[in-house]
Structure formats: structure tokens, C-alpha cells
Steps between C-alpha positions, in 0.01 A plus 500: 500500500604869478148582390347333801753684730401835348130417542551411864702813560232714340223346713708550813553861409132560445419351841768707664371820337147404611610464860690825493199683361279344768739614776523850345118534498470370858765741627336791315169419668656449844735803503233768569363291786849442647575875476176587682565249773859616560393863510242418768695254711689752714241675716307373792311182409719421208242623248288186565171419663592395858308434818151408608157664506331253728215310327528749206857415410391327180239756397597825335414818691257743337649757267526864606565832328861468613535151354224461243639173365530172685747394766737220407456170693736404780837348399594430860245421772460280803125478451340187362225540231160524670650536849356764725834571656874445446590140429829323479801675341493517124788249473272231642214553263440247229207659315480817302531575132870420505456226766797272580533144376283198565123500512507867612669630185301791363313524173752744350793275591341218307442720195852638506647152536297379205607781270867474606501125469357517152777747396781296650377180340497686166871586550593147598339348197633750253197720461650804663383671810175602324507232228697717269510874447634513151343827388282795582181287508653282770583804709146633460374158599718510811361835597150369451579206724639731768186713476281193549706389797467842663127492438470151656709606797285811561182298483647242738602767747159662489336160556732417786441833676119465471526141627702588806349835593328497840121479480456828680688677220201450278229590752380825638495711184760774470716368789610206299591626151630794317235765529678733265722799593420628845436866570814698587377743766848571619588521863784706640763243412405403145254225578141484378258450789231363269486169322589154594256230620155637552416244765839484667465491876836677557489881489822662379556842663740782403737386773517160326602663171769692677627172638507347154706791367735487794555127450577559134787725587627313809504165322696642208747660740546183709552309171771739387671470843463118488347530850322173548411574860320819392323313224366256759314797661350611175401181313374150564742221556417362151592828332817529708605153384482618141687826576769303675538258211523793249754680709711189531490468122620858467789420733584193299508722185720755691223758449307732727169658402441857612155650484448867595268800453189286524193712441138385487326662201158333514330222685156331508338243716419180303334300773499452876365207694520302824590133555467401861717737703701606192412810295625544148522803273622488140598830344637601163793743528676703238828640628832638380845391622864503415605136448868422468697178524862558604803273515554410861816665637591718199166670461521471119159534337382165365139576402256783536577875516455814700183576306181414684265246347133440554361168610147374551450203736219349708593455863297312758530575865379292798451562867358319798195684623623804691863444395736664245495455129765278344583433132351170397537489123627692197353443150609648169243657269429400141 
């Protein structure tokens, strides 16, 4: 009897150590991502891809010399895949890679549920979260499994984006895809006049680049002042809805984000096109700013510093023909 008790105790201890090791590995992998997200959450847009680019919302804008990589996909958007214009609010959508439950649940949701379900069943039936992580070989096996999961997820995301990209994003030659870095013949305000879509019907003039730079500064200032009314004059209702939600979250956290000394360092046109009476221009912008998060009331520094940082983002602007430009989307760069 004592021997059986000792054996049971040893098996339980091995399973416990296995679970602890699995959690340690998962936390080690997730920590850098969490740190990156928290560092980028403060400024305008929350460090995410937000907004709509008309029918091109789900297609990546061409790369430029300012942003030679790719733009991250939208995390928050009202647009439906394949729709030529803004659809229903994002909360009502049922598709997408992380689609909500029922028949509309996305491909990635099913994969994640399968992997998680397998792990939980392993725990319930005594196999441990990953069917036992007794030694170094088990940890290496776990890392291999995580690598395979990441590979499958990336392939699934690529497939989903290709499947839902509007047809016009693959037609017309350079206007649809990344045509490589665009020339950076700089204008007076840091923007390159060359590049972008070779067959785009919208001509972007120096005055438009000046408007883009002005909007960059004014939007950051209105954000710092938490001036929703001002933001309504500078951005689309969709973008203002995201700004309002982020500002409310700051208030709930008793924080206030202050952005100052915004200076455009370089900018390039990625593409410009027309959809009905709406004209779009997507530009890559590299700018410096002082980004601080303060405790509301006391002014105590919570995050950030007085030292300026450099940020590269892809901003899309929209206007009704003959009207003023408004911010329509912000995307992060990879």
C-alpha cells in the first residue's frame, strides 16, 4: 500500500512539473509579444490596424521606400470582405479569420479550438497539457509543435486574405500589388511625389501632401486633448468610434496619453484611387513624436518618456470629390 501511494505521488509530481514547464515555455514565448503590444497601445490608433480602405481594405497596399515591408492587416474595420464600401459594424460580422461562432466561425478559430481541446483533454485524462513534458526532449517537442501551429496559422491567414481580396486588387498590373519600393523624389514636406499606382485615376498634388502632414499633427493633438469634436472634423466616423473607445479605456485605467513634438521625417505615396465619388490615398509615413502616458490627475509618468521615438505607419485618407481629406485607416508596418 505505501509503495502504491509513493508511485501515485511520483506520477502526480511528474505531471505537475510537466504542466509548469509548459506554462513557463508559453509565457516565455508570449512575453515579447505582450511587451510589444503594451508599448504600442498608447498612441493614436492603439498600435493596431484600424479603419477601412474601401474595396482595398483586405488587400495590402504596395510597399514604398518609407515602408519597404508589408502593412499589417486590419484588426478593427467596418468593411466586409469583398465589399466595395463600408459594411456593417465589425461587431455584426460573422466571417473573418477569427469569425464568431456558428457556421460563420473562421478557419483559424477552428484550428485553435482543435489544438486547445486536444491539450485540455490530455490534462483531464492524466496525460498532461501536452501529454507529458518529462524532460528536455518533451520541451523540444513542444517547441516543434508550436512552430508547426504558427506555420499552419500563417498559411491559413495567407489563404484567407487571397480568398477574400477584391478581384480588382489582382487586376491592372502595378496598381494591385506591391511594385517594390517607390521612388522618393521628396516634396517640400517630406513626401515623395513619385510612386504609387501607375494607373490610378486620382492625382495627388503637393497641396494634398501638405494636408496629409497637417492631419498627422492635428489628429495627434486632438487625441492628446481628448477632443472628440475636433476628431470628428479630421477623421471618418468609423475612425472616431475607435478613438472614442480607446480614450474611454484610458479613462477607465485612470490614464491620459499625451503626444507632442510630432514631426514628419519621410513619406511616400503607396497608392491612390477613386471609388464612385470617394477618392482614397494611402501613404507611408515615418515620423517622430514624444509619447507619454500619465496618471490622470496626478500627472505621474506611467509609460513612455520625454525622449522622442520614431514610428512608421501607413495611413489612408479619403475625401468626397472636391472635399477635404479625412483619416480613414491606420495600419502598422511589418
